C-alpha positions in Angstrom: 221.0 -80.2 -132.7 222.8 -79.7 -130.0 221.6 -76.5 -128.6 218.0 -78.4 -128.9 218.5 -80.3 -126.6 221.0 -77.9 -124.1 217.5 -75.6 -124.4 215.1 -79.3 -123.9 217.7 -79.8 -120.6 217.7 -76.7 -119.4 213.4 -76.3 -119.9 213.3 -79.7 -118.0 215.3 -79.0 -114.9 213.7 -75.9 -115.2 210.4 -78.2 -114.3 212.1 -80.2 -111.9 213.0 -77.0 -109.9 209.7 -75.7 -110.0 208.1 -78.6 -109.2 210.3 -78.9 -105.9 209.6 -75.7 -105.3 205.7 -76.2 -105.7 206.3 -79.0 -103.6 207.3 -77.2 -100.6 205.3 -74.7 -100.8 202.4 -77.3 -100.2 204.4 -79.0 -97.7 204.7 -76.0 -95.4 201.5 -74.6 -96.0 200.0 -78.3 -94.8 202.4 -78.4 -91.9 201.3 -74.7 -90.7 197.8 -76.2 -90.9 198.2 -79.4 -89.2 200.0 -77.2 -86.3 197.3 -75.0 -85.9 194.7 -77.6 -86.1 196.8 -79.3 -83.2 197.4 -76.5 -80.8 193.4 -75.8 -80.7 193.2 -79.9 -80.1 195.6 -79.2 -77.1 193.6 -75.8 -75.9 190.6 -77.5 -76.3 191.1 -80.5 -74.0 193.3 -78.3 -71.1 190.1 -76.4 -70.5 187.7 -77.1 -67.7 185.3 -79.5 -68.7 183.2 -77.9 -66.7 183.3 -74.4 -68.1 183.5 -75.9 -71.3 179.6 -77.2 -70.8 178.2 -74.1 -69.6 179.3 -72.9 -71.8 177.8 -75.2 -74.5 174.8 -75.3 -72.1 174.3 -71.3 -72.7 175.1 -70.9 -76.5 172.1 -73.9 -77.0 169.7 -71.9 -74.7 171.1 -69.0 -76.7 169.8 -70.5 -80.4 166.8 -71.7 -78.8 165.9 -68.0 -78.1 167.2 -67.1 -81.4 165.3 -69.6 -83.0 161.7 -68.7 -81.1 162.5 -64.8 -81.8 162.5 -64.1 -78.2 166.2 -62.8 -77.6 166.6 -59.5 -77.2 169.6 -56.9 -78.4 169.6 -56.5 -74.8 170.2 -60.3 -74.0 172.1 -60.7 -76.7 175.4 -58.4 -75.6 174.8 -59.4 -71.8 175.4 -63.2 -72.9 178.2 -62.1 -75.8 179.8 -59.6 -72.8 179.7 -63.0 -70.4 180.9 -65.4 -73.0 183.8 -62.8 -73.4 184.6 -62.5 -69.4 184.5 -66.5 -69.0 187.0 -67.1 -72.1 188.9 -65.2 -70.5 189.1 -66.7 -67.0 189.5 -69.5 -69.1 192.7 -68.2 -70.8 194.5 -66.7 -68.3 193.7 -70.2 -66.0 195.4 -72.2 -69.3 198.4 -69.4 -69.1 198.9 -69.8 -65.5 198.7 -73.7 -65.7 201.5 -73.9 -68.4 204.2 -71.4 -65.7 203.6 -74.5 -63.4 
């Protein structure tokens, strides 16, 4: 009988340890995703509002053109390059501002 009760105690301890490990993993994942979200929010707050508004307007215009099926591949590629260039400028501006 002592062997079975010892096995039961060991089984309970093992479950407790596994539960603690699982909870630590869940807490780590939650912390990771919350940190990523906070970083995204902080970057968005630092971005110059006018540039973000211009990009939003351009995306809206592109969506309208796509709905009307009038956007060409060339127009789309040109817009994409403009967005990439503008985002690169915003990123470099943010990096310079962080250094101050």
